[in-house]
N, C-alpha and C positions, 0 to 999 in steps of 0.2 A: 489658532497657530494656521499660516499661511501655506499652503498647499507648494507657493517653494520651502521654506519649513524643512516641512517634511519632505521632501524628495531630499533636503542635504543632509537630513540623519541618518537617512534610508541610504543614498551614496558611500554616510561615510562607516555605515558601521556594516555593506555591504566589501566597503576595499581593506576594511582591518580585520574577514572573516579568513582568517586559518581553512575551511573549509574550500571558499570561494578558492583560493589561491590556485591550494589540489585539487581541487571541478576543472578548474581553466589548464590547470596542467596535466591534468590524463586527461584530459579529453571528455570528458562526465556532461551530459548531455543536462545536470543534476549534483550540489548536493546534495542536494536528497539520498543519493547512491549510498552514500555514505553512513549516512541510517540503516539500511536493510544491509550492506557492509558487516557492522559489526553483528547486529541482528543475529543472522548464520553465523555466523563462527561463533557466537558465544556459546551455543546451544547444535552447534556443527546439527543446522537442519536440511541441508539441501544438497543432495550427492549427481557426480554424473550417471544422465539416464531419466531422468524422475520428468512431473512435470509440474507445470508452474500457471497457474491463473494469475494474470496481472488485473487490477480492477483498478478505474482513475489513473491507467498507463501513463495518460499525454503528462510529460514530455521526452517521457521515453529510459529515463533514470531509477529504475530499479524492472524494468526489460531488462537495459541497458548491464547489469551482473547477476540480472542470470541467466541469461541463454547462455554465456561462455561456461556459465559453473555444468551447466546440462548436459551440455554438447552438443553432435549430432546425430547422440541416442539419446536425447527427451528432447522439453515440447513448454512452447514459451504459447501460451495468450495471454494476451495484454489489452484491454475494453477501454476506449473510454468514447463517450461524446466528440469528442474537436480527433482533427487530425491526429496524425501523426507521422514523421518521420519514418521512414521504415529504417527496421533492423535486425542482420542476418540470423537467421533463429527464431524469430517472431513473426507466430501470423497475429497481426495487428486486426480487431473485429471495429470499426467506428459505429456506439451507437448507446443506447441506452442497455444497460447488462440489465436491469430490471422490465424492460420488457417479453413478451414470450418468445416476441419476433429474434430478438436480440440471443437472445438463452437459448434456445434454437440450435443458432450458427456457432455459440459455442460448442454445445454440445457437437455440431458436426465439427468446425474444428478439430473438437481433439477425438475421434474418431474413434470412441469406444474407449478410449484412456482413462484412465479415476486419475483426479489429481491429487496429489503430495505434498503440493504446498498453493495455496490460495493468500495472494500479501492485496495490502489495500491502502496507499499512503490516499489519500482523498481529503477534502473535507469540505467544508463547505460555502459559497458563495456567502460574507457578511456580510447580514443588514444593518449591523450597529446596533441592534435591540438584542437584547440579552436571550429572554426569552425564547424566541423564536435560533436564533443564529443555534444552541446550546437543544433546543428541537430536534432544528439539522440536522446537527451530529450528530446521533443515536437516531435518527433516520436513516441516515446512511450506510452506519456500524449493525441495524439493522441488517440494509439490502444484505453491506457483503455477506452476516454470517446466513442471512437466505443460502446464498450463492453458492456457499463452502459447501450449508446440509446439500445439496444439489451435484455437489462435481466430488467431496474432498471420496479420496477413501478413506478405509478404515483404518483407523491413526493416524493418518494428515494432519498437516499443520497448519493455522490463517496467523498473520501477522493483523496487524491495525493500528489505522493511526485513531486514538480518538483523542480528547481535550474532557484535564481534568474538572467535574462539576455533578452534585448531587445523581442528575439524572444519568448521566456516564457508568454509577456505581450502580440503579437497577441492568441495566445493559450486561454489563461485567457479570451479575450472580445467576444472565442467563447462559451469558457466552459459556460459567463454571456446570453447566447440567449438560452440556450436551462437549465437553475435552479433557481430558483426564490430568489435564494440570492445566495451569492456566498460571504467567506469566506481567509480571508490570516489568516492561526495560525504560530508559528514557536514555540513551546515549548520545556519544560526545556531540553527534555535531545539530543533536536539535539545543537552542537556545535554551539555555537557566530560567529564560525570562519566558519563556511558549512554555502556554500549562499542556504543551499537550503531551503525547506519552506513548509508546505504545502496547499492546495486550499483545503477548508469543501464546498460542493455543491451539495445545498439543497433544496428539491421543484424541481425533476426532473416531466419537463415537458410532457410527452406523445406526 
């Protein structure tokens, strides 16, 4: 398939996507914002005054959702290796959250507050080699779980994007060891042909 044909298919898909149109109308940074809105509303996962850690935050679509929900008494710390335009109510840290120095920057930004909700919409850079891409996906998930274990309060929640394949099930079983309730969600804004789903893990056990 030519690059032009691929680009045309992408444009047609985008132009016919109702969530793309809604994103433009609402001035949101990402259509993925609608995924998080649905996940939060379904399980009533976030309240005013709470603390959120947004991993892989750029371009800021998820931070843009949670910042007004936690309000001025809450805190949103967003982390990404890529730059992100500033958002009101969001503390942004640029760097790799798996590195010790960045982890300490997160800890400093939290200023002693425990995290109520860890969110991650991260996906690996694809190589086209299925085994490699699946391994990278699970590695990202493991890194998010590690950070959740370091920063979540007792009873806290983690929302993480995953892709369905055999190794994913190993990670889901691991998550069940650390959370009281683990559920799979496929928000309406998640394209049906995509293998992505979201794991909502609630009731973190310290």
